ZADO-1210 file (C-alpha; in nm, 4 decimals, padded with zeros to 6 digits):
<atoms>
<atom x="02.2114" y="-03.7072" z="02.9933" code="MET" pos="1"/>
<atom x="01.8474" y="-03.6515" z="02.9177" code="ASP" pos="2"/>
<atom x="01.8575" y="-03.5228" z="02.5679" code="VAL" pos="3"/>
<atom x="01.4801" y="-03.3975" z="02.5970" code="GLU" pos="4"/>
<atom x="01.4698" y="-03.2487" z="02.9084" code="ARG" pos="5"/>
<atom x="01.7967" y="-03.0344" z="02.7780" code="TRP" pos="6"/>
<atom x="01.5999" y="-02.9489" z="02.5286" code="LEU" pos="7"/>
<atom x="01.2917" y="-02.8637" z="02.6857" code="THR" pos="8"/>
<atom x="01.5156" y="-02.6262" z="02.8763" code="GLN" pos="9"/>
<atom x="01.6898" y="-02.4498" z="02.5855" code="HIS" pos="10"/>
<atom x="01.4486" y="-02.3534" z="02.2912" code="GLN" pos="11"/>
<atom x="01.3725" y="-02.7090" z="02.2514" code="ARG" pos="12"/>
<atom x="01.6289" y="-02.7520" z="01.9444" code="ILE" pos="13"/>
<atom x="02.0096" y="-02.7394" z="01.9137" code="ALA" pos="14"/>
<atom x="02.2658" y="-02.8730" z="01.6962" code="HIS" pos="15"/>
<atom x="02.4319" y="-03.2070" z="01.7725" code="THR" pos="16"/>
<atom x="02.7256" y="-03.0486" z="01.8237" code="ALA" pos="17"/>
<atom x="02.5945" y="-02.7955" z="02.1178" code="ASP" pos="18"/>
<atom x="02.4018" y="-03.1571" z="02.2557" code="LEU" pos="19"/>
<atom x="02.8188" y="-03.3262" z="02.2679" code="LEU" pos="20"/>
<atom x="02.9699" y="-03.0210" z="02.4442" code="ASN" pos="21"/>
<atom x="02.7115" y="-03.0327" z="02.6662" code="GLN" pos="22"/>
<atom x="02.7474" y="-03.3916" z="02.7754" code="GLY" pos="23"/>
<atom x="02.5460" y="-03.5832" z="02.5510" code="ALA" pos="24"/>
<atom x="02.7117" y="-03.8835" z="02.3742" code="THR" pos="25"/>
<atom x="02.5934" y="-04.0376" z="02.0093" code="GLY" pos="26"/>
<atom x="02.4555" y="-04.3253" z="02.1400" code="TYR" pos="27"/>
<atom x="02.1944" y="-04.0864" z="02.4122" code="SER" pos="28"/>
<atom x="02.1018" y="-03.8999" z="02.1202" code="ILE" pos="29"/>
<atom x="01.9909" y="-04.1769" z="01.8650" code="ARG" pos="30"/>
<atom x="01.8127" y="-04.3819" z="02.1711" code="ARG" pos="31"/>
<atom x="01.6117" y="-03.9959" z="02.1949" code="ALA" pos="32"/>
<atom x="01.5260" y="-04.0065" z="01.8010" code="VAL" pos="33"/>
<atom x="01.4524" y="-04.4073" z="01.8127" code="ALA" pos="34"/>
<atom x="01.2170" y="-04.3585" z="02.1358" code="ASN" pos="35"/>
<atom x="01.0346" y="-04.0610" z="01.9682" code="GLY" pos="36"/>
<atom x="01.1243" y="-03.8171" z="02.2428" code="SER" pos="37"/>
<atom x="01.2722" y="-03.6095" z="02.0040" code="VAL" pos="38"/>
<atom x="01.3544" y="-03.6366" z="01.6004" code="ARG" pos="39"/>
<atom x="01.6087" y="-03.4737" z="01.3587" code="ARG" pos="40"/>
<atom x="01.5652" y="-03.1766" z="01.1230" code="VAL" pos="41"/>
<atom x="01.7998" y="-03.2472" z="00.8581" code="ARG" pos="42"/>
<atom x="02.1158" y="-03.4543" z="00.9677" code="ARG" pos="43"/>
<atom x="02.2666" y="-03.2564" z="01.2359" code="ASP" pos="44"/>
<atom x="01.9858" y="-03.0632" z="01.4604" code="TRP" pos="45"/>
<atom x="01.7559" y="-03.2293" z="01.7392" code="ILE" pos="46"/>
<atom x="01.4081" y="-03.0975" z="01.8012" code="ALA" pos="47"/>
<atom x="01.1209" y="-03.1858" z="02.0468" code="THR" pos="48"/>
<atom x="00.8042" y="-03.2423" z="01.9009" code="ALA" pos="49"/>
<atom x="00.6415" y="-02.9182" z="01.9941" code="ASP" pos="50"/>
<atom x="00.9143" y="-02.7196" z="01.9344" code="CYS" pos="51"/>
<atom x="00.8210" y="-02.3728" z="01.7553" code="ASP" pos="52"/>
<atom x="00.8233" y="-02.4684" z="01.3634" code="PRO" pos="53"/>
<atom x="00.9814" y="-02.1328" z="01.2771" code="ALA" pos="54"/>
<atom x="01.2932" y="-02.2203" z="01.4694" code="LEU" pos="55"/>
<atom x="01.2581" y="-02.6385" z="01.2565" code="VAL" pos="56"/>
<atom x="01.2273" y="-02.4221" z="00.9494" code="LEU" pos="57"/>
<atom x="01.5056" y="-02.2067" z="01.0199" code="ALA" pos="58"/>
<atom x="01.7237" y="-02.5304" z="01.1310" code="ALA" pos="59"/>
<atom x="01.5844" y="-02.6955" z="00.7755" code="GLU" pos="60"/>
<atom x="01.7305" y="-02.3926" z="00.5676" code="PHE" pos="61"/>
<atom x="02.0446" y="-02.3568" z="00.7569" code="GLY" pos="62"/>
<atom x="01.9408" y="-01.9969" z="00.8249" code="GLY" pos="63"/>
<atom x="01.8539" y="-01.7349" z="01.0855" code="ARG" pos="64"/>
<atom x="01.4960" y="-01.5798" z="01.1784" code="LEU" pos="65"/>
<atom x="01.5568" y="-01.2544" z="01.1423" code="THR" pos="66"/>
<atom x="01.3847" y="-00.9219" z="00.9792" code="CYS" pos="67"/>
<atom x="00.9914" y="-00.8947" z="01.1281" code="LEU" pos="68"/>
<atom x="01.0211" y="-01.2217" z="01.2311" code="THR" pos="69"/>
<atom x="01.2598" y="-01.1864" z="01.4823" code="ALA" pos="70"/>
<atom x="01.1608" y="-00.8274" z="01.5730" code="ALA" pos="71"/>
<atom x="00.8011" y="-01.0042" z="01.6911" code="ARG" pos="72"/>
<atom x="00.9831" y="-01.2676" z="01.8824" code="ARG" pos="73"/>
<atom x="01.1455" y="-01.0374" z="02.0868" code="ILE" pos="74"/>
<atom x="00.8045" y="-00.8255" z="02.1640" code="GLY" pos="75"/>
<atom x="00.9100" y="-00.5600" z="01.9004" code="LEU" pos="76"/>
<atom x="00.5896" y="-00.3506" z="01.7165" code="TRP" pos="77"/>
<atom x="00.5252" y="-00.4170" z="01.3316" code="THR" pos="78"/>
<atom x="00.2753" y="-00.3652" z="01.1119" code="LEU" pos="79"/>
<atom x="00.0720" y="-00.6516" z="01.0817" code="ASP" pos="80"/>
<atom x="00.0683" y="-00.6593" z="00.6736" code="ASP" pos="81"/>
<atom x="00.3844" y="-00.8928" z="00.6206" code="ASP" pos="82"/>
<atom x="00.3112" y="-01.2102" z="00.8107" code="ASP" pos="83"/>
<atom x="00.5681" y="-01.4200" z="00.5851" code="ARG" pos="84"/>
<atom x="00.8763" y="-01.5848" z="00.7823" code="LEU" pos="85"/>
<atom x="01.1933" y="-01.4004" z="00.7217" code="HIS" pos="86"/>
<atom x="01.5176" y="-01.6222" z="00.7136" code="ILE" pos="87"/>
<atom x="01.8582" y="-01.4968" z="00.6442" code="VAL" pos="88"/>
<atom x="02.1198" y="-01.7430" z="00.4831" code="VAL" pos="89"/>
<atom x="02.4814" y="-01.7294" z="00.3992" code="PRO" pos="90"/>
<atom x="02.5716" y="-01.5819" z="00.0253" code="PRO" pos="91"/>
<atom x="02.6909" y="-01.9675" z="-00.0538" code="ASN" pos="92"/>
<atom x="02.4133" y="-02.1245" z="00.0842" code="ALA" pos="93"/>
<atom x="02.3065" y="-02.4229" z="-00.1672" code="GLY" pos="94"/>
<atom x="01.9790" y="-02.4351" z="-00.3785" code="ARG" pos="95"/>
<atom x="01.6448" y="-02.4147" z="-00.1327" code="LEU" pos="96"/>
<atom x="01.4384" y="-02.4440" z="-00.3679" code="GLY" pos="97"/>
<atom x="01.0505" y="-02.2820" z="-00.2470" code="THR" pos="98"/>
<atom x="00.8757" y="-02.2176" z="00.0485" code="HIS" pos="99"/>
<atom x="00.4855" y="-02.0742" z="00.1061" code="ARG" pos="100"/>
<atom x="00.5541" y="-01.8161" z="00.3592" code="GLY" pos="101"/>
<atom x="00.9507" y="-01.7390" z="00.3658" code="VAL" pos="102"/>
<atom x="01.1111" y="-01.4615" z="00.2643" code="ARG" pos="103"/>
<atom x="01.5086" y="-01.5576" z="00.2294" code="VAL" pos="104"/>
<atom x="01.7439" y="-01.3226" z="00.2999" code="HIS" pos="105"/>
<atom x="02.0952" y="-01.3581" z="00.1715" code="TRP" pos="106"/>
<atom x="02.3804" y="-01.1770" z="00.3062" code="GLY" pos="107"/>
<atom x="02.6727" y="-01.2327" z="00.5979" code="ILE" pos="108"/>
<atom x="02.6345" y="-01.1606" z="00.9602" code="ALA" pos="109"/>
<atom x="02.7400" y="-00.7627" z="01.0202" code="ARG" pos="110"/>
<atom x="02.7379" y="-00.8353" z="01.4036" code="VAL" pos="111"/>
<atom x="02.9257" y="-01.1710" z="01.5013" code="PRO" pos="112"/>
<atom x="02.7174" y="-01.4672" z="01.6104" code="ILE" pos="113"/>
<atom x="02.7182" y="-01.8087" z="01.7115" code="GLY" pos="114"/>
<atom x="02.7934" y="-02.1074" z="01.4712" code="ARG" pos="115"/>
<atom x="02.4638" y="-02.2212" z="01.5592" code="TYR" pos="116"/>
<atom x="02.2417" y="-01.9354" z="01.6360" code="ASP" pos="117"/>
<atom x="01.8760" y="-01.9680" z="01.4992" code="LEU" pos="118"/>
<atom x="01.7936" y="-01.6014" z="01.5828" code="VAL" pos="119"/>
<atom x="01.9907" y="-01.3175" z="01.4540" code="ASP" pos="120"/>
<atom x="02.0825" y="-01.0151" z="01.7392" code="PRO" pos="121"/>
<atom x="01.9069" y="-00.7337" z="01.7569" code="ILE" pos="122"/>
<atom x="02.1827" y="-00.4953" z="01.5150" code="GLU" pos="123"/>
<atom x="02.1304" y="-00.7673" z="01.2227" code="ASN" pos="124"/>
<atom x="01.7660" y="-00.7874" z="01.2635" code="VAL" pos="125"/>
<atom x="01.7539" y="-00.3687" z="01.2278" code="LEU" pos="126"/>
<atom x="01.9496" y="-00.4288" z="00.9424" code="LEU" pos="127"/>
<atom x="01.7305" y="-00.6623" z="00.7356" code="HIS" pos="128"/>
<atom x="01.4427" y="-00.4921" z="00.8402" code="VAL" pos="129"/>
<atom x="01.5637" y="-00.1681" z="00.7117" code="ALA" pos="130"/>
<atom x="01.6536" y="-00.3305" z="00.3741" code="GLU" pos="131"/>
<atom x="01.3421" y="-00.5601" z="00.3574" code="CYS" pos="132"/>
<atom x="01.1062" y="-00.3364" z="00.4587" code="GLN" pos="133"/>
<atom x="00.9194" y="00.0280" z="00.3604" code="GLY" pos="134"/>
<atom x="01.0019" y="00.3297" z="00.5599" code="PHE" pos="135"/>
<atom x="00.7193" y="00.3114" z="00.7750" code="GLU" pos="136"/>
<atom x="00.7616" y="-00.0090" z="00.8779" code="SER" pos="137"/>
<atom x="01.1128" y="-00.0239" z="00.9528" code="ALA" pos="138"/>
<atom x="01.0933" y="00.2842" z="01.1551" code="VAL" pos="139"/>
<atom x="00.8505" y="00.1524" z="01.3267" code="THR" pos="140"/>
<atom x="01.0483" y="-00.1350" z="01.4392" code="VAL" pos="141"/>
<atom x="01.3310" y="00.0605" z="01.5213" code="PHE" pos="142"/>
<atom x="01.0710" y="00.3249" z="01.7183" code="ASP" pos="143"/>
<atom x="00.9968" y="00.0289" z="01.9480" code="SER" pos="144"/>
<atom x="01.3453" y="-00.1663" z="01.9344" code="ALA" pos="145"/>
<atom x="01.4715" y="00.2062" z="02.1279" code="LEU" pos="146"/>
<atom x="01.1815" y="00.2232" z="02.3388" code="ARG" pos="147"/>
<atom x="01.2370" y="-00.1259" z="02.4918" code="LYS" pos="148"/>
<atom x="01.5987" y="-00.0522" z="02.5158" code="HIS" pos="149"/>
<atom x="01.7047" y="-00.3658" z="02.3601" code="VAL" pos="150"/>
<atom x="01.8722" y="-00.1208" z="02.1529" code="ILE" pos="151"/>
<atom x="02.0608" y="00.2274" z="02.2565" code="SER" pos="152"/>
<atom x="02.0774" y="00.5340" z="02.0142" code="VAL" pos="153"/>
<atom x="02.4715" y="00.5198" z="02.0913" code="GLN" pos="154"/>
<atom x="02.4438" y="00.1762" z="01.9183" code="GLN" pos="155"/>
<atom x="02.2215" y="00.2099" z="01.6939" code="LEU" pos="156"/>
<atom x="02.4699" y="00.4986" z="01.5487" code="ALA" pos="157"/>
<atom x="02.7507" y="00.2787" z="01.5831" code="LEU" pos="158"/>
<atom x="02.6040" y="00.0052" z="01.3841" code="LEU" pos="159"/>
<atom x="02.8125" y="00.0063" z="01.0366" code="PRO" pos="160"/>
<atom x="02.6195" y="00.0262" z="00.7468" code="SER" pos="161"/>
<atom x="02.6438" y="00.2037" z="00.4227" code="ARG" pos="162"/>
<atom x="02.2870" y="00.1406" z="00.3595" code="SER" pos="163"/>
<atom x="02.0435" y="00.4254" z="00.2302" code="ARG" pos="164"/>
<atom x="01.7801" y="00.3051" z="00.3364" code="GLN" pos="165"/>
<atom x="01.9265" y="00.1922" z="00.6909" code="PHE" pos="166"/>
<atom x="02.0645" y="00.5578" z="00.7464" code="ILE" pos="167"/>
<atom x="01.7221" y="00.7017" z="00.6300" code="ARG" pos="168"/>
<atom x="01.5043" y="00.4772" z="00.8852" code="ALA" pos="169"/>
<atom x="01.7853" y="00.5366" z="01.1596" code="ARG" pos="170"/>
<atom x="01.7788" y="00.9196" z="01.1548" code="ASP" pos="171"/>
<atom x="01.3944" y="00.9114" z="01.1782" code="ALA" pos="172"/>
<atom x="01.3670" y="00.6977" z="01.4663" code="ALA" pos="173"/>
<atom x="01.3319" y="00.8091" z="01.8438" code="THR" pos="174"/>
<atom x="01.2512" y="00.6556" z="02.1691" code="GLU" pos="175"/>
<atom x="00.9654" y="00.8621" z="02.2484" code="LEU" pos="176"/>
<atom x="00.7056" y="00.6250" z="02.0483" code="SER" pos="177"/>
<atom x="00.5221" y="00.3864" z="02.2891" code="ASP" pos="178"/>
<atom x="00.4183" y="00.1718" z="02.0101" code="SER" pos="179"/>
<atom x="00.3992" y="00.1959" z="01.6081" code="GLY" pos="180"/>
<atom x="00.0611" y="00.3695" z="01.6322" code="ILE" pos="181"/>
<atom x="00.2394" y="00.6920" z="01.7683" code="GLU" pos="182"/>
<atom x="00.5202" y="00.6791" z="01.5584" code="SER" pos="183"/>
<atom x="00.3243" y="00.6470" z="01.2054" code="LEU" pos="184"/>
<atom x="00.1643" y="01.0262" z="01.2584" code="PRO" pos="185"/>
<atom x="00.4841" y="01.1829" z="01.3425" code="ARG" pos="186"/>
<atom x="00.6224" y="01.0521" z="00.9977" code="LEU" pos="187"/>
<atom x="00.3616" y="01.0864" z="00.7892" code="ARG" pos="188"/>
<atom x="00.2836" y="01.4642" z="00.9093" code="LEU" pos="189"/>
<atom x="00.6305" y="01.5367" z="00.8630" code="ARG" pos="190"/>
<atom x="00.5639" y="01.4753" z="00.4461" code="ARG" pos="191"/>
<atom x="00.3870" y="01.8186" z="00.5409" code="HIS" pos="192"/>
<atom x="00.6860" y="01.9921" z="00.7166" code="GLY" pos="193"/>
<atom x="00.4813" y="01.9523" z="01.0582" code="ILE" pos="194"/>
<atom x="00.6416" y="01.8441" z="01.3763" code="VAL" pos="195"/>
<atom x="00.4441" y="01.6696" z="01.6150" code="MET" pos="196"/>
<atom x="00.6794" y="01.6701" z="01.8949" code="ARG" pos="197"/>
<atom x="00.6057" y="01.3380" z="02.1320" code="GLN" pos="198"/>
<atom x="00.5904" y="01.3062" z="02.5172" code="GLN" pos="199"/>
<atom x="00.5517" y="01.6772" z="02.5833" code="VAL" pos="200"/>
<atom x="00.4185" y="01.6872" z="02.9459" code="VAL" pos="201"/>
<atom x="00.1437" y="01.9640" z="03.0283" code="ILE" pos="202"/>
<atom x="00.0093" y="01.9795" z="03.3570" code="ASP" pos="203"/>
<atom x="00.2506" y="01.6518" z="03.4949" code="GLY" pos="204"/>
<atom x="00.1242" y="01.4493" z="03.1533" code="HIS" pos="205"/>
<atom x="00.2928" y="01.3226" z="02.8947" code="PRO" pos="206"/>
<atom x="00.0658" y="01.3984" z="02.5690" code="VAL" pos="207"/>
<atom x="00.1667" y="01.1840" z="02.2486" code="ASP" pos="208"/>
<atom x="00.1732" y="01.4407" z="02.0422" code="GLY" pos="209"/>
<atom x="00.2035" y="01.8689" z="02.0081" code="LEU" pos="210"/>
<atom x="00.1756" y="02.0248" z="01.7048" code="ILE" pos="211"/>
<atom x="00.2845" y="02.3891" z="01.7938" code="GLY" pos="212"/>
<atom x="00.1602" y="02.5125" z="02.0938" code="ASP" pos="213"/>
<atom x="-00.1889" y="02.3942" z="02.1605" code="LYS" pos="214"/>
<atom x="-00.2911" y="02.1147" z="01.8951" code="LEU" pos="215"/>
<atom x="-00.2502" y="01.7824" z="02.1314" code="VAL" pos="216"/>
<atom x="-00.2946" y="01.5235" z="01.9379" code="ILE" pos="217"/>
<atom x="-00.3893" y="01.1794" z="02.1465" code="GLN" pos="218"/>
<atom x="-00.3451" y="00.8211" z="02.0155" code="ILE" pos="219"/>
<atom x="-00.5565" y="00.5166" z="02.1674" code="ASP" pos="220"/>
<atom x="-00.3218" y="00.2074" z="02.1073" code="GLY" pos="221"/>
<atom x="-00.5833" y="00.0203" z="02.2427" code="TYR" pos="222"/>
<atom x="-00.9124" y="-00.2039" z="02.1028" code="GLY" pos="223"/>
<atom x="-01.3097" y="-00.2286" z="02.2092" code="PRO" pos="224"/>
<atom x="-01.2017" y="-00.4675" z="02.5145" code="HIS" pos="225"/>
<atom x="-00.9212" y="-00.2415" z="02.6656" code="SER" pos="226"/>
<atom x="-00.9727" y="-00.0898" z="03.0144" code="ASP" pos="227"/>
<atom x="-01.2386" y="00.1144" z="03.1244" code="ALA" pos="228"/>
<atom x="-01.0709" y="00.2955" z="03.3587" code="LYS" pos="229"/>
<atom x="-00.8059" y="00.3774" z="03.1453" code="GLN" pos="230"/>
<atom x="-01.0342" y="00.5128" z="02.9161" code="ARG" pos="231"/>
<atom x="-01.1759" y="00.7482" z="03.1821" code="ARG" pos="232"/>
<atom x="-00.8559" y="00.8447" z="03.2737" code="ARG" pos="233"/>
<atom x="-00.8094" y="00.9229" z="02.8662" code="ASP" pos="234"/>
<atom x="-01.1109" y="01.1399" z="02.8887" code="LEU" pos="235"/>
<atom x="-01.0178" y="01.3381" z="03.1925" code="ALA" pos="236"/>
<atom x="-00.6434" y="01.4320" z="03.0699" code="GLN" pos="237"/>
<atom x="-00.8869" y="01.5393" z="02.7478" code="ASP" pos="238"/>
<atom x="-01.1253" y="01.7560" z="02.9623" code="ALA" pos="239"/>
<atom x="-00.8481" y="01.8986" z="03.1673" code="ARG" pos="240"/>
<atom x="-00.6399" y="02.0061" z="02.8673" code="LEU" pos="241"/>
<atom x="-00.9701" y="02.1781" z="02.6922" code="ARG" pos="242"/>
<atom x="-01.0144" y="02.3682" z="03.0284" code="ILE" pos="243"/>
<atom x="-00.6054" y="02.4879" z="02.9828" code="MET" pos="244"/>
<atom x="-00.6784" y="02.6100" z="02.6335" code="GLY" pos="245"/>
<atom x="-00.5343" y="02.2907" z="02.4393" code="TYR" pos="246"/>
<atom x="-00.7433" y="02.1782" z="02.1210" code="THR" pos="247"/>
<atom x="-00.7682" y="01.7741" z="02.1930" code="VAL" pos="248"/>
<atom x="-00.7652" y="01.5346" z="01.8848" code="LEU" pos="249"/>
<atom x="-00.8164" y="01.2018" z="01.9645" code="ARG" pos="250"/>
<atom x="-00.7938" y="00.8935" z="01.7366" code="PHE" pos="251"/>
<atom x="-00.7544" y="00.5201" z="01.7565" code="ASP" pos="252"/>
<atom x="-00.5566" y="00.2541" z="01.6389" code="TYR" pos="253"/>
<atom x="-00.8398" y="00.1560" z="01.3431" code="HIS" pos="254"/>
<atom x="-00.8424" y="00.5393" z="01.2537" code="GLN" pos="255"/>
<atom x="-00.4237" y="00.5539" z="01.2444" code="ILE" pos="256"/>
<atom x="-00.3890" y="00.2427" z="01.0267" code="LEU" pos="257"/>
<atom x="-00.7465" y="00.2420" z="00.8028" code="GLY" pos="258"/>
<atom x="-00.8574" y="00.6168" z="00.7701" code="GLN" pos="259"/>
<atom x="-00.4998" y="00.8051" z="00.7430" code="TRP" pos="260"/>
<atom x="-00.6851" y="00.9925" z="00.5514" code="GLU" pos="261"/>
<atom x="-00.9267" y="01.1093" z="00.7377" code="PHE" pos="262"/>
<atom x="-00.7044" y="01.1745" z="01.0403" code="VAL" pos="263"/>
<atom x="-00.4685" y="01.3926" z="00.8211" code="GLU" pos="264"/>
<atom x="-00.7514" y="01.6396" z="00.7225" code="SER" pos="265"/>
<atom x="-00.8448" y="01.6607" z="01.0762" code="THR" pos="266"/>
<atom x="-00.5272" y="01.7852" z="01.1595" code="ILE" pos="267"/>
<atom x="-00.4537" y="01.9757" z="00.8590" code="LEU" pos="268"/>
<atom x="-00.7748" y="02.1555" z="00.9284" code="SER" pos="269"/>
<atom x="-00.7712" y="02.2544" z="01.2872" code="ALA" pos="270"/>
<atom x="-00.3905" y="02.3852" z="01.2021" code="MET" pos="271"/>
<atom x="-00.5541" y="02.6248" z="00.9056" code="ALA" pos="272"/>
<atom x="-00.7989" y="02.7437" z="01.1552" code="GLN" pos="273"/>
<atom x="-00.4759" y="02.8210" z="01.3786" code="GLY" pos="274"/>
<atom x="-00.5889" y="02.5967" z="01.6722" code="LEU" pos="275"/>
<atom x="-00.1599" y="02.4976" z="01.7222" code="HIS" pos="276"/>
<atom x="-00.1129" y="02.8384" z="01.7850" code="VAL" pos="277"/>
<atom x="-00.1057" y="03.0179" z="02.0873" code="ALA" pos="278"/>
</atoms>
């Protein structure tokens, strides 16, 4: 068995027990290490030179990637204010020392996992996100997981947890947000008792948010180098909505994340003028 080739086809790192089960021998593993094509991680893990450092660190810790780290690996939307590596280890794990940029989670896997898995399954990831992150950050991840169909509403509802943080995030989550930029206004406006309905279809097209009957909230999740055609489509939709009697407020990514007070005051001012009422 070509150890390096097998590793390259299987996330570039594996426990020696898995390699042996796949047909490798102790000799072939030692030979691959000796010729430099692979390297040992701790005593029982073998990795290629170009293996993802996050997976290597998880193996070194004797744990699994979880929380925001695992969420990002499967393409879920996360707030960018926590770039630490999140690793979960068993409650009885030995002393780990300190490692800069690592957030260690301690706990058992609520959902069964493989003995040598290095990345938590989505159910465990969401449980850790709820208990580690703030409410808004957690809900944006939950929304993204539902939107991308990596977990269903029914599966989420059945996850066994009495954590108040998890229950609160789960109950606030929806599959209607294309990204966290759409989740945040919904959550923040709710604090004022304002319901922003999402993906309401008007004139054959969904709008990001609708408050009352006539106040449309549109949110640009793209940056300055986005598709010009998409921008023109958005402006055309805004024009159609205005002709139909709707008030359209459009905000971009940076305003939602960095200028929320402006966004909020603009929406509240529009409502004070009755622009949400038919």
